[in-house]
Phi, psi and omega in degrees: 000136179287145179280148173289139181305130180091011181281157173273173180294341179279352181097352179272149180298139176288141182296137175294148180305321180295322178293321178298318179295320179298318179296321180295318179294322180296323179294330180277347184291162184294329183228092184294155179299150178280164175304323179295320178298317181295319180297317179296320179294321180294320178297318178296321180295318180300317182295327183284335181255020177303146184304334182292337182269339179089153184294324183293317180294321179298322179299319179298318179297321182296317179295320178298318179296322179296317179298317179298320179296320178301317179297318180298314183292320178298317178297320180298321183286323184270347183302317180302319181293317179297316181297318180298318180294319179297317179297324178294319179297328184256029175301142184306136177291139179210153176285121180280316177195163178237126180246137176085005181183193180226155177259113185271172175302141182085001177088001182289142183254125182243122182281150174268114178058042176058033178272170172288150179247128179244124175256125178244128182258160187295339181258011173109347180291145179229136170245132177237113178263123182291159178307143180074002178280134177257118183218165181217128174276095188290321186208138170236110182251181181301323188247018178155192183215162180232124181244137174256134173246112180280325175194148177112199187228150180209153176241148185225135171234104186256124181295134182293123174194112185296344180273351182270156179224109180243148178211150179229126177253117180240105187061230181272010184253142179242125178252123179250130187226163167245265175245122186190172175231125182202163177241142179229139174227135174231120177250102183291337181286315177271353183054053183237133179243130178234138173220124175248117182260119185258335178205149176080209177212155178220165170239143181237135175230150180154189180301146177076309185281341177093199188286325184200104175256121183266132179239150177241170186304137179093000180261149179233118181257130174235128176238126177245105184297318182301332180260000181052048186224143171233144181231130176252124183249139172268108181269105186291338183263007178284109183243150175299146180144200181294127179288133175290163180304135177293145180231159180282350181228084182297159182296155182294156182280153173262315177231138186236148169233111184268128178272344175259139184294120178207021187261357182288154177302143182287134177290157180274163177089183186294336186284006178279354185299320176301322178291320176297321178298317179297333178274357180081015182268063183294318183296327179293319177299313182295322179295319179294322177294321179295319180296322181280334184102128186297314183299316180291322183298310186291342178266351187245324188283156181288175185302316182298323180287327176299318179294319178297318178296316180298317179295314179300320180292322178296317182294329180264009177062028173269081191297318183296322179293315179299316182296319180296320181292319181289322176295323177294324177300316181288325182285320187272335183229062189294333184266003185269161175294331177297330179295320177292319178299322179297328178298315177295314183294332173298324175297319177297322179295319180297329177297334179278345182272144178297127180071021184265010185298312183298319179294323178296316179299318179297320179292323176295321176297318178298318180295315181297327177289322182279328184219070183298339177244023183289173183298333183251016184299312180296320180293321180297315179291323178295317178294322177299318179298314181297317180294323177296322178294320181291323185268327185239000179086181184297324182297320180289328184273341187301314179299324178291322178298318179295320176296318180300316181293328176292319186272323186225067184298338180248017182290169184292342179256014184296322179298314178295321180296318178298320179296316182290324183291336183252006176291143179290000000 
């Protein structure tokens, strides 16, 4: 039988130069091929240079195999360095230090002398809680952290890293971020949520806004729960850089996109107050009521206007006006659902009054007895729990927290209830 061109004296094909180079590199590699690997490779090589394919075709296969082998060996040699760098980038997130306060058991943050609290993390992220802000660092995991804001304002500078997962819960709203700079404010008394996004993008989920509202740099989101309205503002002066201190009253919008319908022409007459309320013209409503006289107004306007007047007065802290409008609602329309709603809102008004905590709790109890499945049932029980915690401590609030979790496990106060239920 004739020998194949390039055969050795033993009858086996002589190794191609590329194969010889590949073998030499493999011998120098950190982990050389096993005998089984070599046997398998040799069998594949023999089949490819079979006489039926011809010497030229076999040469092309050999060069392709050599190139693939070079890539494998290069990857093998550089993989440790790549892996080490990736592991360094994904080092577990940890709190590096706390300035202006202390981190208590359970993650609660306590300010020193009512100062701002700054949390600095090992990979560069910073949380700044403004004075009087009540917050809790609920979780610090390998890839990020979760902060709860019960009330107040905070600023965030989150280091860009697509593998990290950071989130901020402010009242019933959840903000999910990667790398970005933004300010958040939650006012539980007015039930108002504010977010000013200065760099990057975030998603917000919660009441009114839905499962996932995406925001981009320069936008300002305001959600007012009592009016079931959200407003997105384009803030032209929001520039990347150091975030200014978050405030409870963000600057007015220049351009607005309203997610709640409020763009229709205002109707004439007294029934325009709900539309004025939706436009944020609280002072105009109050001015018209003052011109007409409060006593005459609450006895003459329809139910919808009484509610609009009460809301405008609550937002402007005109407690006596709000209380008069809600009491008129209950007196003039006793059989309506609005009468039950007014009972809950009277509790919110009492919270604004000095020494009104006990009366507020009693009103929440009255509402829960009258409407245990009402629209404000979860809020009434949640507010009762918070007031019990403020006045009597965690021990007084724990039974209410446990009741809340049984009835409303996914309610807007569930985070606070879980914290109170598990405190020692």
